N, C-alpha and C positions, 0 to 999 in steps of 0.2 A: 422532592422537597427542595426548594431554593436554599442555597447556602446562606442566604440572608435571613432565613427564618430563625426565630428565636429558639435556642437550644438550652437556655438556662431559665428555670422557673423558680424564682426566690421562694414562693410559698411552699413549693414541693420540697425544698431543702429544709425549711422550718418544720414541715410535716414530719421529716425524718427524726427530728428531736423528740417530738411527741410520741412517735412509735417506740423509740428507744426507752423513753421514760416509762411508758406503759409496761414494758418488759421488766424494767427495774422494780416497779411496784408489784408486779406479779410474782417475781422471785422472792421478794422480801415480805410480801403479804402482811401489810400493817394491820389488817382487819382480822387476824387470827384470834385476837382476844375474844373470849366467850361473851363478853358484855356487849360487843358490837352486834347490830342487827344482822339477821341472816341475809337480807337482800344485799347489804353492802359486801358481805363475804362472797356471795355468789357473783356479784358484779366484778369484783377485783379478780376473782378466779378466772375470768375470761380475758384478762388483760394480755394474755399470751398472743392475742390477735395482733399485737405489735409486730410479730414476725410475719403474719399474713400481709400486714400493711406494707412491710418492706418488699415482700415478694411481688405484690401487684405493682408497686412502684418500679421495681427492677424490670419487670416485663414491659411496662410502658416506656421507660426511658431508653432501654436498649433498642426497642422497636422504633421509637420515634426518631432516634439518632441514626440508625443504620439501615432501616428497612428499604429506603430508596437508593441506597448505594449499590450500584450494579457495575461490576461485581464488588462485593465487600472485600476489602484488603484484610484477609483473615489474620495475617501476621500482626498488622497494626491493631486490629480489633482485640486480639488476645493480649498483646503487650499492654494496651491501655487497661484491660480488665485486671491483669496481674499486677500492674503498677498501682492500681486502685486498692486492691484488697489484700495482696500478699505480704508486703513489707512489714506492716504493723502486726499482722497475724503471726508471721515468722518470728519476729523479735519477742513477742509476748509468749508464744509457745516455747521458744527456746528458754526464756527466763523461767517459765513454769517448771520445765524438766530440770533445769539447773538447781532451782530452789528445792524441788522434790529430792534430788540426789543428796544435797548437803544436809537436808533435814533428816532424811531416813538412812543415809549412807547405804542405800540398797539400789542395785540395778541388775535386772535379770532379763531373760528373753521376753517375758511378757511386757516389760516396760519398753523394750526395743520395738516390739510390734506396735504398741501404743504410740510411740514417737514417730515411727514411719507413717502410720495411718494419719496421724495428726498433721505432720508436715506436708503430706501429699493431699490433705483435705479430703480423704476418702473414708474417714472413720465412721461417718453416718451410714455407710453401706452395711455395717455390721452392728447388730444390737449390743454385742458384748463390749464394743469399743465406742459406742455412740457418744458417751460423755467423757471420753479420754481427753487428757490435756486441758485446753481451754474448753470447758464443758459446753458453753453456748456456741462454740464454733461448729457444731453439727450443721447449722444452717448454711455454712459456707460450702459444704459438700453439694447441697442443692444448687447454690448459686453457681458453683463451678460447673456442674453438669448442664445447667441452663445456658451459661455463657458459651460452652463448647458446642452445644447443639442449636442454639438460636439461629445462626446463619442458615442452617439447613431448613429450619422451619420457614424462614423468610422465602427461600427459593420455592418451596411447595405452595405457600400461601399466595405468592405472586402468580403462580400457574392457575390456582383455583382457590377462591376465597372460602370454599367449603372445608378446606383443611383447617380453618380456624376452629371448626367444630369437631372435625374428625381426629385431628392430632392428639388433643388432650384425652379423648376417649380411648384411643389406641394405646397411648402411653400409660394411662391409668390401668387399663386391662393387662398390659404387659407387666407392670410392676406387681399387680395383684397375683398374676400367674407365677412370677419368679418367687414371690414370698411363699406362696403355697407349696411350690416345688421344693423349697429348701426348709420348710417348716417340719423338720424331723428331729427326734431327740438327740441324735448323735451330732447334729450341726450346732455346736456350741457357739459359733460365731453369729448365727442368726441373720443370714443375708436378707436385707430389706424387711426386717421384722417390725420396724416402727411405722410402717404405712406411710412413708413420706411421699409416695407417689400421688397421694391426695393433693399435694402442693402444686402439682402441675397446673391445676385449674386456676390457682392464684396467679401464676405467671401468665397464663393465657387470658385472664381477665385484663391484665395490663397490655398484652399484645393486641387484644381485640380493641381496647380503647384507643391505642395509638393508631391502629389500622384505620378505624373509623374517623379519627381526627385527621389523619393525613389525607384520606380520601374525601374530606369535607362532607362526611355523611352525618355529622352531628351539628345541630345549631338550635339554640334556644333564645327566645326573645327576652326572657325575664330571669332575674337572679334567684332561681329556686333550686337548681341542681345541687349546689353546695349543701343547702339545708336538707334536701332530700337524702343525699348520701350520708350526712351526719346523723340524721334521724334514724336511718336504718342501722347504722353502727351502734347508736345508743340503745335502740330497740333490741339488738342482738345481745349487747352487754347485759342488759337487765332481764332479758327473756330467756337466754340460753339455759340457765339453771333449771328452768321449768320444762325444757324440751327433752324428749327421749333421745338418747344418743348412744344406744347400745348396739346399733347395727351399722354396717358400712353405708347403707343407703341414707340413713339419717345423718351420719357424719358428712357424707358427700354433699347432701342437700344443704347442710349448714355452710360448708366451704363455698359452694357455688353462690348461695344467697348472699353471704357476706361480701364476697369478692366482686360479683357482678352488679349487685344492687346497692351496696353500701360503699365500699372502698373506691371502686372505679368512678362512680359519679362524683364522689368527693374530690378525687384527683382532678377531674375535668373542671369542676367548679373552682378549685384553687388556681387553676391556670387562667380561666377565661372570665370569671365573674368577680366583680369588684364588691367584696363584702368585708366586714370587719375581721373575719377569720383570715381572709387572704392578706389583709393589711398587717395583722399581727404576725402571722407566720412568715410573711415576706419582709419583716423588719430586719435591720442589720443584726441585732442581737440574736434573733431566732435563726437567721441564715448562718451565723457563726456557730451556734449550738448545733444546727443541723449538719454542718460540714464536719463537726467533730463528733457526731453521733455514732459513727462507725467505731471510733476508738472507745467511746463511752460504752457501747455494746460489748466490746471485747473485754473491758476491764470492770464492768459493773458487778460481776460475780466472779469470785475466785480469790486468789492470794492477795490482791490489792485491797479490796474492801475488808478482807479478814485482817490484814495488817492495820488498816485504819481503825477497825473495831477493837483490836488488841492494844494498840499503842497510842491512839489519838482520842477516839470517842466511840461509843456504841450507839449513839443517837443516829437513827437512820436518815433523818432529814439532813443533818450535818454531813454525813457520809455522802449523801446524794449531791450536795453542793460541792464538796471536795472532789468528787469524781468528775463533775462537770468542769471544774476549774482545771483539773489535771488533764482531762480530755482535750480541752482547748489548747493547752500548752503543748501536748503531744502532737496534736494535729498541726499546729503552727510550726513547730521546730523539728518534727520528725516525719509525720505522715506526708504532708504536702511537699516538703523538699525531696523526699525519697521518690514520691510519685513523679515529680517533674524530672528528676535525674534519670529514672528508668525509661520514661517516655522519650526523653531527648536522646539517650544513649542507643536504645534499641529501635527507635523509629527514624533514626538518621538515614540519609540517602546512601551513606557509605556502607551500611550494613547489608 
């Protein structure tokens, strides 16, 4: 890929805000009221797909930016990834445990383990500690694993494109094997018990989209891909509640269908098609909200909204607005400066 090619896609940044907001709505479930219609409850219960939307986007962006770097500067690659996700996560996790200690005046071995697994972003490997610390931070374990292994995927895919198909299958099978291997009563930690190896298909949906885009294998003459992807996502949201999902096969089929036929086409359309959706998500306000969406994701559930509910208001809409304002401020004055500082310090030629 030429260094002149565009690496920033405004609409994809705005898209991140929508994904984060969907997760907020899912966690606070405004349609739990019995008077609301069942179809609305079922629809909102699927808004956890905001996580899947992030994973597909991560797979796409990392591949689009680094796939054609030969060789990849692994040190710079990892410094950039750490600078992007770790500083705010570290600060908020530290604040969580400090608040916990002063509120409970308790600290024991169990809490030490929770802290270690939280700070190292490995807690999602173990079901017992899956929601320790910043509960929603479990997704960062997956992001961390993907970032570390992505350069090796690229090496294999460059050698043979069939690894695009083979790798997720092998990784899924390996994860399932490790889960079953450790699924014994005496294993109180529950290694890989939450089936997150399903998510590898979401990352590979993004990898595949980036690969086909870089290889110029995708071209459409009319603006229909955006609407196709969005239609599939809406169909999934309103139809999932009626589908059987009690088997691994059905769950896997849902993940693949949504990622490859819904989210990936939507991403492509947001980049290349001039639509009202691209215009809105690419606007300055949505780009800012998208840039601050990572902070929003980290603070949307936990001690900050609890504080707002206890001391400011319990109105979920007002809390939503306040969280967005706080996220923008934290992004502007903390996340972005720390990101630039770490990149400059550890990517300097002197290091």
